[in-house]
FIKOLZA-1660 file (N, C-alpha, C; in steps of 0.1 Angstrom, whole numbers, plus 5000, padded with zeros to 4 digits):
% residues 95
   i   px   py   pz ch aa at
   1 4489 4598 1138  A  M  N
   1 4484 4590 1128  A  M CA
   1 4496 4582 1116  A  M  C
   2 4504 4583 1116  A  D  N
   2 4516 4579 1109  A  D CA
   2 4520 4570 1111  A  D  C
   3 4515 4567 1133  A  Q  N
   3 4526 4555 1137  A  Q CA
   3 4514 4542 1131  A  Q  C
   4 4500 4548 1135  A  L  N
   4 4492 4538 1132  A  L CA
   4 4490 4537 1121  A  L  C
   5 4499 4541 1104  A  W  N
   5 4493 4539 1096  A  W CA
   5 4508 4529 1092  A  W  C
   6 4520 4529 1098  A  S  N
   6 4528 4521 1100  A  S CA
   6 4531 4513 1106  A  S  C
   7 4520 4511 1117  A  L  N
   7 4516 4498 1128  A  L CA
   7 4511 4488 1115  A  L  C
   8 4502 4495 1110  A  V  N
   8 4489 4485 1101  A  V CA
   8 4498 4482 1094  A  V  C
   9 4504 4488 1080  A  V  N
   9 4513 4485 1068  A  V CA
   9 4519 4475 1070  A  V  C
  10 4530 4475 1086  A  G  N
  10 4540 4465 1089  A  G CA
  10 4531 4449 1090  A  G  C
  11 4519 4453 1100  A  A  N
  11 4513 4445 1101  A  A CA
  11 4510 4437 1086  A  A  C
  12 4502 4439 1076  A  V  N
  12 4496 4441 1066  A  V CA
  12 4510 4430 1058  A  V  C
  13 4514 4437 1055  A  V  N
  13 4528 4430 1047  A  V CA
  13 4537 4418 1052  A  V  C
  14 4531 4420 1068  A  Q  N
  14 4538 4399 1067  A  Q CA
  14 4527 4389 1058  A  Q  C
  15 4517 4393 1057  A  L  N
  15 4505 4384 1053  A  L CA
  15 4518 4375 1036  A  L  C
  16 4511 4363 1036  A  D  N
  16 4509 4358 1021  A  D CA
  16 4502 4366 1008  A  D  C
  17 4519 4367 1003  A  G  N
  17 4510 4375 0988  A  G CA
  17 4508 4387 0989  A  G  C
  18 4510 4392 1000  A  V  N
  18 4510 4409 0999  A  V CA
  18 4520 4415 0996  A  V  C
  19 4520 4420 0986  A  T  N
  19 4530 4429 0982  A  T CA
  19 4530 4445 0971  A  T  C
  20 4544 4448 0980  A  G  N
  20 4538 4464 0978  A  G CA
  20 4552 4472 0984  A  G  C
  21 4556 4485 0987  A  T  N
  21 4562 4484 0998  A  T CA
  21 4563 4494 1009  A  T  C
  22 4570 4479 1017  A  R  N
  22 4576 4476 1032  A  R CA
  22 4582 4495 1034  A  R  C
  23 4573 4488 1052  A  P  N
  23 4582 4510 1060  A  P CA
  23 4590 4509 1055  A  P  C
  24 4590 4520 1061  A  R  N
  24 4611 4526 1062  A  R CA
  24 4615 4520 1079  A  R  C
  25 4624 4508 1078  A  G  N
  25 4629 4503 1087  A  G CA
  25 4623 4484 1092  A  G  C
  26 4613 4486 1079  A  H  N
  26 4608 4474 1081  A  H CA
  26 4615 4460 1082  A  H  C
  27 4622 4458 1079  A  S  N
  27 4643 4445 1080  A  S CA
  27 4640 4443 1089  A  S  C
  28 4644 4459 1102  A  V  N
  28 4646 4461 1116  A  V CA
  28 4639 4456 1123  A  V  C
  29 4627 4461 1120  A  V  N
  29 4613 4456 1132  A  V CA
  29 4609 4447 1134  A  V  C
  30 4601 4442 1121  A  A  N
  30 4595 4428 1115  A  A CA
  30 4602 4420 1129  A  A  C
  31 4617 4416 1128  A  P  N
  31 4619 4404 1136  A  P CA
  31 4620 4405 1151  A  P  C
  32 4622 4418 1152  A  Y  N
  32 4619 4425 1166  A  Y CA
  32 4605 4422 1172  A  Y  C
  33 4597 4431 1163  A  V  N
  33 4573 4425 1163  A  V CA
  33 4579 4413 1170  A  V  C
  34 4582 4401 1165  A  R  N
  34 4580 4385 1163  A  R CA
  34 4586 4381 1175  A  R  C
  35 4595 4385 1178  A  A  N
  35 4609 4380 1189  A  A CA
  35 4596 4383 1212  A  A  C
  36 4594 4397 1200  A  A  N
  36 4587 4401 1212  A  A CA
  36 4569 4394 1217  A  A  C
  37 4569 4394 1200  A  Q  N
  37 4560 4384 1201  A  Q CA
  37 4554 4368 1207  A  Q  C
  38 4571 4369 1208  A  R  N
  38 4572 4353 1209  A  R CA
  38 4574 4352 1226  A  R  C
  39 4584 4357 1229  A  A  N
  39 4586 4365 1241  A  A CA
  39 4574 4366 1246  A  A  C
  40 4564 4375 1246  A  A  N
  40 4545 4377 1256  A  A CA
  40 4545 4363 1258  A  A  C
  41 4541 4354 1252  A  R  N
  41 4535 4337 1259  A  R CA
  41 4541 4341 1266  A  R  C
  42 4556 4340 1275  A  E  N
  42 4560 4334 1284  A  E CA
  42 4560 4347 1299  A  E  C
  43 4558 4354 1291  A  D  N
  43 4564 4369 1298  A  D CA
  43 4557 4373 1302  A  D  C
  44 4549 4387 1309  A  V  N
  44 4536 4389 1311  A  V CA
  44 4543 4404 1316  A  V  C
  45 4552 4409 1310  A  H  N
  45 4563 4418 1315  A  H CA
  45 4556 4424 1296  A  H  C
  46 4563 4419 1294  A  V  N
  46 4564 4414 1273  A  V CA
  46 4546 4418 1271  A  V  C
  47 4542 4410 1267  A  A  N
  47 4525 4410 1267  A  A CA
  47 4514 4421 1275  A  A  C
  48 4521 4423 1286  A  R  N
  48 4514 4441 1282  A  R CA
  48 4516 4450 1276  A  R  C
  49 4526 4455 1271  A  A  N
  49 4537 4458 1267  A  A CA
  49 4530 4455 1254  A  A  C
  50 4535 4447 1241  A  L  N
  50 4524 4444 1238  A  L CA
  50 4511 4447 1229  A  L  C
  51 4507 4441 1247  A  M  N
  51 4491 4446 1238  A  M CA
  51 4487 4455 1245  A  M  C
  52 4493 4466 1245  A  R  N
  52 4491 4485 1254  A  R CA
  52 4499 4487 1233  A  R  C
  53 4509 4485 1233  A  V  N
  53 4509 4491 1216  A  V CA
  53 4491 4483 1206  A  V  C
  54 4498 4473 1204  A  V  N
  54 4487 4470 1203  A  V CA
  54 4473 4474 1198  A  V  C
  55 4463 4480 1215  A  N  N
  55 4453 4486 1212  A  N CA
  55 4460 4502 1214  A  N  C
  56 4465 4506 1206  A  L  N
  56 4470 4513 1209  A  L CA
  56 4468 4526 1219  A  L  C
  57 4474 4520 1231  A  L  N
  57 4473 4530 1241  A  L CA
  57 4490 4533 1242  A  L  C
  58 4498 4530 1234  A  A  N
  58 4509 4534 1237  A  A CA
  58 4515 4532 1222  A  A  C
  59 4526 4541 1219  A  P  N
  59 4535 4538 1212  A  P CA
  59 4543 4531 1202  A  P  C
  60 4543 4525 1196  A  P  N
  60 4552 4514 1191  A  P CA
  60 4564 4513 1193  A  P  C
  61 4571 4522 1200  A  E  N
  61 4584 4528 1199  A  E CA
  61 4590 4525 1216  A  E  C
  62 4577 4525 1217  A  S  N
  62 4572 4517 1238  A  S CA
  62 4582 4506 1240  A  S  C
  63 4583 4497 1225  A  L  N
  63 4583 4484 1229  A  L CA
  63 4600 4475 1229  A  L  C
  64 4606 4498 1224  A  M  N
  64 4622 4494 1222  A  M CA
  64 4625 4494 1238  A  M  C
  65 4614 4505 1249  A  A  N
  65 4625 4508 1261  A  A CA
  65 4631 4493 1265  A  A  C
  66 4642 4500 1276  A  P  N
  66 4654 4492 1278  A  P CA
  66 4649 4479 1281  A  P  C
  67 4642 4482 1293  A  A  N
  67 4639 4464 1304  A  A CA
  67 4624 4460 1296  A  A  C
  68 4614 4459 1288  A  T  N
  68 4612 4455 1273  A  T CA
  68 4619 4448 1265  A  T  C
  69 4630 4452 1262  A  A  N
  69 4639 4451 1249  A  A CA
  69 4645 4445 1259  A  A  C
  70 4650 4444 1268  A  L  N
  70 4662 4433 1274  A  L CA
  70 4660 4420 1280  A  L  C
  71 4640 4416 1282  A  R  N
  71 4634 4413 1282  A  R CA
  71 4633 4401 1270  A  R  C
  72 4628 4409 1261  A  V  N
  72 4630 4403 1243  A  V CA
  72 4639 4391 1240  A  V  C
  73 4653 4404 1244  A  A  N
  73 4661 4394 1241  A  A CA
  73 4670 4385 1253  A  A  C
  74 4665 4381 1260  A  R  N
  74 4664 4376 1266  A  R CA
  74 4660 4357 1269  A  R  C
  75 4641 4360 1258  A  A  N
  75 4633 4355 1258  A  A CA
  75 4641 4343 1244  A  A  C
  76 4644 4355 1238  A  A  N
  76 4654 4347 1223  A  A CA
  76 4660 4341 1222  A  A  C
  77 4670 4336 1231  A  V  N
  77 4683 4335 1235  A  V CA
  77 4683 4321 1254  A  V  C
  78 4666 4325 1250  A  G  N
  78 4659 4304 1261  A  G CA
  78 4665 4313 1273  A  G  C
  79 4665 4321 1277  A  R  N
  79 4665 4326 1294  A  R CA
  79 4657 4336 1300  A  R  C
  80 4655 4331 1311  A  H  N
  80 4648 4343 1322  A  H CA
  80 4632 4340 1312  A  H  C
  81 4626 4331 1319  A  V  N
  81 4609 4331 1320  A  V CA
  81 4605 4334 1330  A  V  C
  82 4595 4345 1326  A  V  N
  82 4592 4354 1336  A  V CA
  82 4570 4349 1331  A  V  C
  83 4566 4340 1348  A  Y  N
  83 4557 4330 1340  A  Y CA
  83 4546 4343 1351  A  Y  C
  84 4530 4343 1338  A  A  N
  84 4519 4351 1346  A  A CA
  84 4515 4346 1358  A  A  C
  85 4508 4351 1367  A  P  N
  85 4505 4344 1388  A  P CA
  85 4496 4336 1376  A  P  C
  86 4493 4326 1370  A  Q  N
  86 4479 4323 1365  A  Q CA
  86 4485 4307 1358  A  Q  C
  87 4499 4313 1353  A  Q  N
  87 4504 4304 1347  A  Q CA
  87 4516 4299 1354  A  Q  C
  88 4518 4298 1368  A  Q  N
  88 4530 4289 1377  A  Q CA
  88 4533 4285 1373  A  Q  C
  89 4549 4277 1369  A  P  N
  89 4544 4256 1370  A  P CA
  89 4542 4254 1386  A  P  C
  90 4532 4243 1383  A  K  N
  90 4524 4233 1395  A  K CA
  90 4542 4230 1406  A  K  C
  91 4542 4226 1415  A  A  N
  91 4546 4217 1418  A  A CA
  91 4554 4207 1417  A  A  C
  92 4556 4202 1418  A  A  N
  92 4554 4184 1415  A  A CA
  92 4555 4177 1429  A  A  C
  93 4539 4167 1428  A  V  N
  93 4538 4160 1437  A  V CA
  93 4548 4148 1445  A  V  C
  94 4553 4143 1453  A  P  N
  94 4562 4132 1454  A  P CA
  94 4552 4114 1451  A  P  C
  95 4557 4108 1447  A  A  N
  95 4546 4099 1446  A  A CA
  95 4547 4088 1453  A  A  C
% end
């Protein structure tokens, strides 16, 4: 229950105008979660990991798994984009 509560409070305190005590570690976790959300737009592995946490199928710390953290870090510096199968860029058609 503590993990669920921290997840909810961590999300709520991101909203404009919300005041109150941030959960322990919030200043480190919040930027990482924002980076994971950005990476999930392009990387299906990160998207799946994030959705598992959001849907309470995996604990929040699973987003810090080495393979996922590496993908988040690479996306944050603009390298290593992995498209979901339905989002593959189309080959250019010769004119």
